[in-house]
C-alpha positions, 0 to 999 in steps of 0.5 A, a space after each residue: 500500500 505504501 508503494 502504491 501511495 508513493 505515486 504521490 512523489 511522481 518519481 517518473 516525472 521527476 527522473 525524466 529531467 535527467 535523461 543522461 543518467 542510467 540510474 534515473 532511467 532504471 528507477 523511472 522504469 521500475 516506478 512506472 507501468 510498462 506500455 503493454 508487454 513485459 513487466 516492472 516492479 510497479 506492475 506487481 502492486 495490483 497483483 499483490 493486493 489481489 493475492 493478499 485478499 486470497 491469503 487472508 481469507 482462510 483466517 477470516 473464514 476460520 475466525 467467523 466460524 469460531 465466533 459461531 456465525 452461520 453460513 447465511 451470515 457469512 454469505 450476506 457479509 461476503 456479498 455486502 463486501 463485494 458490493 461495497 468494493 465495487 461501489 467504492 471503486 466507482 465512487 473514487 473514479 467519479 470524483 471531479 466528473 459531472 455524473 457517476 462514471 461507471 468503470 470496473 477496471 480499478 483494483 478495488 472494483 476488480 476484487 469486488 467482482 471476483 470476491 463472491 466466487 473466491 469466498 465460495 472456493 474458500 470452503 473447498 479443498 485445495 485441489 478444487 481451488 487449484 482446478 478452478 484457477 487452472 480452468 479460469 485461465 484456460 477458459 479466458 485464454 481460449 476466449 481471447 484466442 478464438 476472438 478474431 484478431 485485428 486485421 491489417 486494415 483495423 482502425 487503431 486510432 479509433 480506439 486510442 492506439 496510434 498507427 505507429 505505436 511501437 508496442 503493438 504485438 503481431 502474429 498469434 499474440 495480436 489476439 491480445 493487442 491493445 483495444 482490439 481484443 475480446 475484452 475491449 468488445 465486451 466493454 464497448 457493449 457492457 459499459 454503454 449499458 450505463 448512463 455516461 457523459 459520452 459513449 464508451 469507445 476505449 480505455 486509454 490505458 487498455 484496462 478492461 472490465 473482463 480483467 476480473 476473470 483472470 485476476 480471480 485466479 490471482 486471488 485463488 493463488 493467494 487462497 492456496 498460499 494462505 491455506 498452506 501457511 495456515 495448516 502447514 507453515 512450510 515455506 520450501 514448497 511455497 517458494 517452489 510454487 512461486 518459482 514454477 509460476 514465474 517460469 510458466 508465465 515467462 515460458 508462455 510468453 516466450 513460446 508465443 502461446 500468450 503474451 505477458 500483458 498486465 493491463 489485460 491480465 493475460 494468463 501468462 501474466 497471472 502465472 508470472 505475477 502469482 509466482 512473484 507475489 508468492 515469493 514475496 510472501 514467502 520472504 516476508 513470512 520467513 523474516 517476520 514470523 520465522 525469524 521474528 524480525 518485527 521492529 522495522 515493520 511498524 511503519 508498514 503495519 500502521 498503513 496495512 491495518 488501514 489500507 482501505 483508509 489510505 487508498 481512499 485518502 490518496 485518491 481524495 485528499 492528495 491535491 487538497 493537502 498539497 495546495 493547503 501546504 503551499 497556501 500556508 507555507 508558501 508557493 516555493 516551499 517545495 523548491 528548497 532542493 531546486 525545481 527538479 525535486 519539487 514534486 518529490 518533496 511535495 509528494 513526500 510531505 503529503 504522504 507523511 501527513 497521510 501516514 500520520 493520520 493512519 498512525 492516529 487511527 492505529 493508536 486509537 484502534 480505529 480501523 476502516 474495514 469493508 
């Protein structure tokens, strides 16, 4: 969550002012989303969110059963949570607009769309969960592969893709090209069922509603990892599973079976990102729970315990706080290290205030949960 919130620092925009620095280029790449195929460290943020939803579910279900909740109570809560997550995503995407902006591709909305299915799988055996994840990925791969690829005369500029855009994919991989795939066609139909400021034609970033189907597999991978840790606590097998996921994702991409595209959550990306997040979980579990190295975790714990609050504040309060600081401290307050670093200092100040708010909530045991 802190990594996501660090977008307030606008590091890529700052580092573009240093075109001759190889280090600046590297950091800029790792703190930005890739244009289409491939991956960066920044691209692993959303999979980590979704993966951890699955990891937490076995403990959540066990806790509710221990409190004596009935299946009906648990299901009503799960469906309410799913609805609130979708509604929260739409609400945040609608700020500064003239009317409700119905969109379903952001992380909280995607979690909400898939959560009821994930919750149902939480009561099944690991074998069933693994088969569900595999079936989901095979089905979405087949659906994209069977949908007609864009023809040579396809009008890419009409869907927001420049004719000379350098990140186009060709051959069989073109079934997953930007804004000319199955999910794009589904959104042109689906999103235009809702009242809109203007008809939906394309998403500029290529993100689409149907992403929730393969990203459900990401949450199922988390569910499997969480169940394994809760019952066994063994890390070697978990690390092996993570490595296998990474290798499988890279292989599918390299063999031309399916390109690795985070923006439409292709199956190869799902496997690769699932492997990465599994290894990250394994490393932190070993460090914090096995080695009992916990003192350094407090700044992260403060935010992690109120991740929904931090997510909402980042989307609603960042501009207000930055402008307020300039009003009361002076317009040039963030230029003390020179204009190139003004955005980083401004973002750091806003992030520090948001963390301080989370700290106050943490000390008062105020936790915003859905």
